[in-house]
C-alpha positions as CSV (number, residue, x, y, z in Angstrom):
1,M,0.0,0.0,0.0
2,D,1.3,3.5,-0.8
3,L,1.1,5.8,2.2
4,D,-0.3,9.2,1.3
5,I,-2.5,10.3,4.2
6,V,-0.2,8.8,6.7
7,R,3.5,9.8,6.6
8,Y,6.4,7.6,7.9
9,E,10.0,8.6,8.6
10,K,12.9,7.4,10.7
11,D,15.2,9.7,12.5
12,G,18.3,7.5,12.5
13,Q,18.3,7.3,16.3
14,G,16.0,4.4,16.8
15,V,12.7,6.4,16.4
16,A,10.0,6.1,13.7
17,V,7.6,9.1,13.4
18,I,4.2,8.2,12.0
19,E,2.2,11.3,11.0
20,L,-1.5,11.5,10.3
21,H,-1.7,13.7,7.3
22,R,-5.2,15.0,6.5
23,P,-4.8,18.5,8.0
24,E,-7.5,19.9,5.7
25,K,-9.9,17.5,7.4
26,A,-8.5,18.0,10.9
27,N,-7.0,14.5,10.5
28,A,-10.5,12.9,10.6
29,Q,-10.1,9.2,10.3
30,S,-11.2,7.7,7.0
31,V,-11.0,4.0,6.3
32,P,-8.0,4.4,4.1
33,M,-6.2,6.3,6.9
34,T,-7.0,3.5,9.3
35,Y,-5.3,0.9,7.1
36,Q,-2.4,3.2,6.2
37,L,-1.8,3.8,9.9
38,N,-1.9,0.1,10.5
39,E,0.6,-0.5,7.8
40,A,2.9,2.2,9.2
41,F,2.7,0.6,12.7
42,D,3.5,-2.8,11.2
43,R,6.5,-1.3,9.3
44,A,7.9,0.1,12.5
45,V,7.4,-3.1,14.5
46,R,9.2,-5.2,11.8
47,D,12.2,-2.8,11.5
48,D,14.9,-3.8,13.9
49,D,16.4,-0.3,13.7
50,V,13.2,1.2,15.2
51,R,13.1,1.0,19.0
52,A,10.3,3.5,19.7
53,I,7.4,5.0,17.8
54,V,5.9,8.5,17.8
55,L,2.4,9.1,16.5
56,A,2.0,12.7,15.5
57,A,-0.4,14.7,13.3
58,A,-0.1,17.4,10.7
59,G,-1.8,20.8,11.0
60,R,-3.7,22.4,13.9
61,H,-5.5,19.3,15.3
62,F,-4.5,15.8,16.3
63,S,-7.8,14.3,15.1
64,A,-11.5,15.3,14.8
65,G,-12.4,11.6,15.1
66,H,-14.1,9.3,12.6
67,D,-14.8,10.9,9.2
68,L,-18.6,10.6,8.9
69,T,-18.5,11.6,5.2
70,D,-16.1,8.8,4.1
71,P,-18.0,6.6,1.6
72,A,-15.3,3.9,2.0
73,R,-16.8,2.9,5.4
74,Y,-19.7,1.2,3.6
75,T,-17.4,-1.0,1.3
76,E,-15.7,-4.0,2.6
77,T,-11.9,-3.9,2.0
78,D,-9.6,-6.7,1.1
79,L,-7.1,-5.3,3.6
80,C,-8.9,-6.7,6.7
81,V,-6.5,-7.8,9.4
82,G,-9.1,-9.2,11.7
83,T,-11.8,-11.9,11.5
84,W,-14.9,-9.7,11.2
85,A,-15.8,-9.9,7.5
86,G,-19.2,-9.3,6.0
87,W,-19.5,-5.6,6.1
88,A,-22.5,-5.6,3.7
89,A,-24.6,-8.0,5.8
90,P,-28.1,-6.6,6.5
91,G,-29.3,-5.2,9.8
92,A,-26.9,-4.7,12.7
93,E,-24.6,-7.6,11.5
94,G,-22.8,-5.5,8.9
95,R,-22.2,-2.5,11.1
96,L,-21.0,-4.8,13.9
97,A,-18.5,-6.3,11.5
98,R,-17.3,-3.0,10.2
99,E,-16.9,-1.4,13.6
100,H,-15.2,-4.5,15.1
101,E,-12.6,-4.4,12.3
102,I,-11.8,-0.8,11.8
103,Y,-12.2,0.5,15.3
104,F,-12.3,-1.9,18.2
105,D,-10.0,-4.6,16.9
106,M,-7.5,-2.1,15.4
107,C,-7.3,-0.2,18.7
108,R,-6.7,-3.5,20.6
109,R,-4.0,-4.5,18.1
110,W,-2.2,-1.1,18.3
111,R,-2.3,-1.0,22.1
112,N,-0.5,-4.3,22.1
113,L,2.3,-3.5,19.6
114,S,5.6,-4.9,20.9
115,K,7.3,-1.5,20.7
116,P,6.7,1.6,22.9
117,T,4.5,4.3,21.3
118,I,4.2,7.9,22.2
119,A,1.3,10.2,21.0
120,A,2.1,13.8,20.3
121,V,-1.2,15.6,20.6
122,Q,-2.1,19.2,19.6
123,G,-5.3,21.1,19.2
124,K,-8.6,19.1,19.2
125,C,-8.6,15.4,20.0
126,I,-12.2,14.3,19.7
127,G,-14.0,11.0,19.9
128,G,-12.1,8.6,17.7
129,G,-9.0,10.8,18.2
130,L,-9.1,9.8,21.8
131,M,-8.8,6.2,20.7
132,L,-5.7,6.9,18.7
133,A,-4.0,8.7,21.6
134,W,-5.1,6.2,24.2
135,V,-3.7,3.2,22.4
136,C,-0.2,4.8,22.8
137,D,1.9,4.0,25.9
138,L,2.7,7.7,26.6
139,I,1.0,10.9,25.6
140,I,2.7,14.3,25.2
141,A,0.1,17.1,24.9
142,G,0.4,20.7,23.9
143,E,-0.9,23.4,26.3
144,G,-3.7,24.2,23.9
145,A,-4.9,20.6,23.4
146,V,-8.6,19.9,24.1
147,F,-10.1,16.5,24.5
148,Q,-13.8,15.4,24.2
149,D,-16.0,12.4,23.7
150,P,-19.4,14.0,22.7
151,V,-21.2,10.9,21.4
152,V,-23.8,10.9,24.2
153,N,-25.3,13.8,22.2
154,F,-26.1,11.3,19.5
155,G,-27.6,8.7,21.7
156,I,-24.5,6.5,22.1
157,N,-22.8,5.5,25.3
158,G,-19.3,6.4,24.1
159,I,-16.7,5.7,21.4
160,E,-16.2,2.2,20.2
161,W,-13.1,1.6,22.4
162,L,-14.3,2.9,25.7
163,A,-11.2,3.1,27.9
164,H,-12.4,6.2,29.8
165,P,-12.4,4.7,33.3
166,W,-8.8,3.8,33.1
167,E,-7.7,7.0,31.4
168,L,-9.8,9.4,33.6
169,G,-10.9,7.5,36.6
170,P,-14.5,6.1,37.0
171,R,-16.2,9.2,38.4
172,K,-14.6,11.7,36.0
173,A,-15.3,9.3,33.1
174,K,-19.0,9.3,34.0
175,E,-19.1,13.1,34.3
176,L,-17.3,13.7,31.0
177,L,-19.3,11.1,29.1
178,M,-22.7,12.0,30.5
179,T,-22.2,15.8,29.9
180,A,-20.1,15.5,26.7
181,D,-18.0,18.2,28.2
182,S,-14.4,18.7,27.0
183,W,-11.3,18.8,29.2
184,T,-8.0,20.6,28.8
185,A,-4.4,19.3,28.6
186,R,-3.7,20.4,32.2
187,E,-6.9,18.6,33.4
188,A,-5.8,15.5,31.5
189,E,-2.4,15.7,33.2
190,Q,-4.0,16.0,36.6
191,L,-6.2,13.0,35.8
192,G,-3.1,11.0,34.8
193,M,-4.2,10.7,31.2
194,V,-1.2,12.5,29.7
195,N,2.4,12.3,30.8
196,R,3.6,15.8,30.1
197,V,2.1,19.1,28.9
198,V,4.4,21.3,26.9
199,P,4.3,24.5,24.8
200,D,2.4,23.8,21.6
201,D,5.5,24.5,19.4
202,Q,7.5,21.8,21.3
203,I,5.1,18.9,21.3
204,R,6.8,16.8,18.6
205,D,10.3,17.6,19.7
206,V,9.6,16.6,23.3
207,A,7.9,13.4,22.1
208,V,10.8,12.5,19.8
209,E,13.4,13.2,22.5
210,L,11.5,11.0,24.9
211,A,11.3,8.2,22.3
212,R,15.0,8.5,21.7
213,K,15.7,8.1,25.4
214,I,13.6,5.0,25.6
215,A,15.2,3.7,22.4
216,T,18.6,3.6,24.2
217,K,17.3,1.1,26.8
218,P,17.5,-2.7,26.3
219,A,14.8,-3.4,23.8
220,L,13.5,-6.6,25.4
221,A,13.3,-5.0,28.8
222,V,11.1,-2.2,27.4
223,K,8.9,-4.7,25.6
224,L,8.5,-6.7,28.9
225,V,7.6,-3.5,30.8
226,K,4.9,-2.7,28.3
227,S,3.6,-6.3,28.3
228,A,3.5,-6.5,32.1
229,I,1.7,-3.2,32.6
230,N,-0.8,-3.9,29.9
231,A,-1.4,-7.3,31.5
232,T,-2.0,-5.6,34.9
233,V,-4.6,-3.3,33.4
234,D,-6.2,-6.3,31.7
235,A,-6.3,-8.2,35.0
236,Q,-8.2,-5.2,36.4
237,G,-10.9,-5.8,33.7
238,H,-9.8,-3.5,30.9
239,E,-10.2,-6.2,28.2
240,V,-13.5,-7.5,29.3
241,A,-15.0,-4.1,30.1
242,T,-14.0,-2.5,26.7
243,Q,-15.5,-5.5,24.9
244,N,-18.7,-5.1,26.9
245,S,-18.8,-1.4,26.2
246,F,-18.4,-2.1,22.5
247,G,-21.5,-4.3,22.7
248,L,-23.4,-1.6,24.4
249,H,-22.3,0.8,21.7
250,Q,-23.9,-1.5,19.1
251,L,-27.1,-1.8,21.2
252,A,-27.3,2.0,21.1
253,H,-27.0,2.0,17.4
254,A,-29.7,-0.6,17.0
255,H,-32.0,1.4,19.4
256,N,-31.5,4.6,17.4
257,E,-32.3,2.7,14.2
258,V,-35.7,1.7,15.6
259,L,-36.4,5.3,16.9
260,F,-34.9,7.4,14.1
261,G,-34.1,5.2,11.2
262,S,-30.5,6.0,11.8
263,P,-27.7,4.6,14.0
264,M,-27.6,7.9,15.8
265,D,-30.0,10.4,17.3
266,P,-30.1,13.2,14.6
267,S,-31.1,15.9,17.1
268,G,-27.6,16.1,18.4
269,L,-25.7,15.9,15.1
270,P,-23.5,18.8,14.1
271,A,-25.5,21.0,11.8
272,N,-23.1,20.6,8.9
273,I,-23.7,16.8,8.9
274,R,-27.4,17.0,9.6
275,T,-28.2,19.4,6.8
276,S,-25.6,18.8,4.1
277,D,-24.4,15.2,4.4
278,P,-27.0,12.6,3.2
279,L,-24.9,9.8,4.5
280,W,-25.7,10.3,8.2
281,N,-29.1,8.7,8.0
282,R,-28.2,5.8,5.7
283,P,-29.2,2.6,7.6
284,G,-26.1,1.0,9.2
285,S,-23.9,4.0,8.2
286,S,-22.5,5.1,11.5
287,D,-19.0,4.3,12.6
288,G,-18.9,6.6,15.6
289,P,-20.7,9.9,15.5
290,E,-18.3,12.3,17.0
291,A,-17.7,15.9,16.0
292,A,-17.6,16.3,12.2
293,P,-14.3,17.4,10.7
294,A,-15.7,20.8,9.8
295,T,-16.4,21.6,13.4
296,T,-12.7,21.3,14.4
297,S,-10.9,22.5,11.2
298,A,-12.1,26.0,11.0
């Protein structure tokens, strides 16, 4: 696959920098971006010269979430890396297959990469953008970064990979999901969600320097640290709970289909999607209704 909306480069000091590159769409995640990102992660993992990975993004914003205007999300791809085929199946079956493959299973796969990953987050990080940041082992955020999961506005319990209780703590997770309020980088740092908050013009430099420091350590020891801590979190229920939350996400879609003929409640949709994008109410069309790209790329 040729990478065009995901950039890949090595710094010669053991670090691969993977860059989301749809700045004109606030790095909203299309299906092609998902698979290009997966290929870039695979490339870094298979390269013995790479000891640490930085996930960055071009432009003002890290990611506006899933691209609700992407027609590719209705068409099954031959690039599937999981076991959930049958995207065109009728009813909830097709949507379940799509969202398992391109959201839930991808996040689980990326979280468990054998090499350490660091997210460098600037601007808006909304809905599916949280998923991309949270799969990384460390997060460096700019002072101006803003985080949000607004999908309760659309009648959904949360994004497909609901890791909020571990990232924010259970009570804060409930508050921020139920209200759909945003939180700042400093608040994220206080909650333990991000490792460091730095000036906006230093985000990537700090992330790369941290990756270079980690890259000097014995590679196996670093891999074992990551594996041990991920296993600890899983023993606390992370794996089971995120799988359960994904099932509830699908229940919410099915409920909205009955009430509105759409996988989401249209009353809370961004105006630009509700009035100008005919795809929002196509049966089975939703892949996570967070803020539309236009709401964060102005």
